[in-house]
N, C-alpha and C positions, 0 to 999 in steps of 0.2 A: 729632454731637458724639463719640460713643462712637468712631467711625472715625477722628477728628483725635486722639483719646488714643491711640488704639491707633498711629498712625503716630508719634506723638511718641514713645513708649514704645520703639517698634521701632530710633527714630533715637539715642535716648541709648544704647541697650542696643549698636546699632553701632559709635559713637563710642567707648564705653567699652572696645567690645574692640579697636577699632583701636589705642587709646592703650596697652593692655596690650601688643598684639603688638609694638607699635613698642620698647617699653620692652624686653621679653624679647629683640628683635631685637639691641638693642645689644650689643656685645662686653663681655666680662666687665669690661675696663679701663675702660670707660666707665661701664658700671654702677657698678662700684667707686669712680669719681670722688665721687658722693654719699654712700656708705656710710661708718660709722663705722670708722677706723683707729686701729691702735694703733702706738705708734713704739718700738722697742727702740734703747735708747741705750749707748753703752759709752763711758767716759772713762777715760783713763791719763794719771797724773800724772807729773811730774817726781819725784825723790825726796825723800820727806819732805813733799810738797804734797797727800796725801791728805786730813789734818785739814782744812786750808785749804779745800779745794774741799766737803768735807761740812759745815764751817761754812757757807760761802757760800749752799748748798742749804737747810739748816736756817733759816737765817735771812733769807734774802731770796729765792732762785730760785724756791723753790715758790708762794711766795705771789705772786710775778709771774707765773709760768705760770697759775696760776687767774686772774688778773686777764685775761689774756691770751685765755681758754676753751680752756687747754691742762689736761688733767685728770690729775692726779698719781694713779698706779696703786700703783706699787711701787718701792722703791730698797733695793739690796743691795749687800756686798760681799763678796767671795770668802772663803770660810774658808781655803784653803790658799796658802800663799806661792806654789808654782808657778803657781796660778791667778791670781796678781794681788793676793793680800791686801793688800798694803801699798800698789798704787797704783791700784787700779780701781774703779769705780764703775759698777755696771750698774743701769738702770733702764727702767721701762716709763711711757709717758703715752699719752693718749688724745685724738684730735681728731673733731669732727664729721664731718668729712670730709677728704680727701686736699688738695682745694682750701682748705679752710679750714686744714688745717696750713701750707701755705706763707703764707697771710695770718697766723696767729696767730705763728709764727717771726719774719717780718718787724716785725710790730709790737714781739715779745719785743726783739728785737735793737736796735730804735730807741728803747726806753723809754729815758727819762732816768734813773731810779732806777737800773735794770739798769746802764748805763754807769758810773754814780758807784760801784756796789759793784763790778763788776769790777775797775775801776780800784783802788779803796781795797784789794781782797782780793789784787791783784798787786803790792803796793808792793814787795814783798820778792823779787819773781821770778814769772815766767811759772808757773802752775798747771799746764796741761796740756803735755803730753809731744809730743803730736801731736793731730790735728783728730778730734773725736769720731766713731765709727763710729754710723751710723743706719741701721735695717733697718724700713720701713713693712710692717705685717704685718695680715691679716685673719683674725678667728676662723674656725674651723674650723665646720662644721655640727654637729657632735659635741661640738664644745668646751662645757663647764659655762660657766654667766653668770661673768665675771669680777668677783670680787667684794672689796672692800676691807675693812680691819678686821682685828681680833685674831684667832688661832687659839683655841681653847677652852683650849688648855695651849701651852707652848713649844715651838717648832718651827725646824726649817732648810729652807732652800729647794733646789731643785735645778732648775738650767737645762738642758736635754737638747736638743741638735739631730741630727737625722738628714739626711743626704744620701742620697738615692737611687741606685739604677743609672739607666739611660736608660728611660724609661716606667715607672717603677715606683711613683712615687707614688701614683696611684690605689689600687694593691694594699696599700701601706703603711695609706694611710687606711682604708682598708676595714677591715684587721687591727684599727686602735686602735678604730674605729668600733663592730665587731661583737663583739670579742673584750677587747683590751688592756684599755681603761679600766676595765671590770668586775673584770679581774683583778687590776689595780693595788688598788682597792678593795679587795678579797677579802683581799690580803695588806697592808694597813694604810697604803697609799699615798693621799695627798689629791690627785685631780686639780684644778689650779688654772686652765690655760687651754693650748689647743692652736691655734697659729697657722702660717699660711703666707706667705712673703714676697709683696710686690705687684709686685716688680721683679723683673727677669730677672738683671740684674748681682748681684743679692742673693740668689737662689736660686729665684726662680719658678719651680716646675715640678718642681723636684728636692729641695726642703727641706722639714721639718717642725720646727717649733720650740715645744718646750712646757716647762710648768712644773710641779713638784711639791712637795710638801710632806710632811716626814717628822720623826717626832719628836726624832730626834737623826740623824747619822752612820752611828752603830752599827746601829741599827735598820732606817736605810736599806738597808745592806748586807745586814744578816739577811732583809728582807722581799724585796729583790730575788733573793736566793739562792732564798728559798720561792717566788717567782713563776716563775723560771726552771724550778725543777723541777716545777711544777704541770701534771699530765696534759694537761688543757685547753688551756694555754699550750703545749704541746709538740706535739699535734695541730693548734691554731691554726696554729702557726708553719710544721709541716710542709706543711699543705695552704696555703699563701699563698706557699712557695717551691717549688713543684713546677716551675716554669718558670725556677727560678733565685733567688738571693739578692736581697733585696730593697733593701738599702743597701750602700753601697760598703765595700771593704775598710777595716779599721783601717788607720791612725789616722784615718782620714778617713771614715769612715761615721757612727760615735756619738761625738758628744762630750759630757763631762757636767762641769758646774762647782758644785760646792755652795756654797751661798752665806747669808748671815745677813742680817736686815733692818735697815736702820739705825735710828735712834731717831727718826726724822722720818718713816718710810717709814708710808703710810696701810696697806699691806698689812702685816700682822705675824705 
């Protein structure tokens, strides 16, 4: 009897190990298919149509998203005119998986209420100037948990995109993980989330996207000035770039957009 129990336990361990091996042996893309994904979407409206778009999201779209398994995370509009203050909505939603995202969007697009709302909102003209931009993303291992809700005081948001030189993304991520994030905190910046795109055509392998919060735009400038002068940052940057710079030359390497939360954004 004891021998049979021992054999049973051995068999269970074997199959558990085999299952784990098979899962770990899958490509990152296949493993990611069942993992939660974030979707960054950017909408550009025709002239004068941003208020109509915001009204549609506020009164209808966000609720319909939720009904179809799409989690609302954050909705922003740029602060500066040159960044799209008058015609741009930037937002993040979350899906249980990439496959679920396809299902969620298909159900949303065919929802009778959505069709009715969209038609009514465009009675006086088409709202969007072009098709929305969509970037599916996964959170990095060092990203803080992405949380909705209001900050403890008024704040603005910053959307930053880093494009790396060939083969330099891992080094950039190591620098953020081991140094940058803590130094940001030290200098009054709030880390909200760090992501990498899941698709090659959207920057997989050479792009880091992250979001910060600041008390104000002026505070952001002061905090970044102090950060860049910090001896620990100067040292970390120099050591990480012994074999060459990690990001592409400007204006392509690092891009920043300051934003404000919409009144209906879960993250404020």
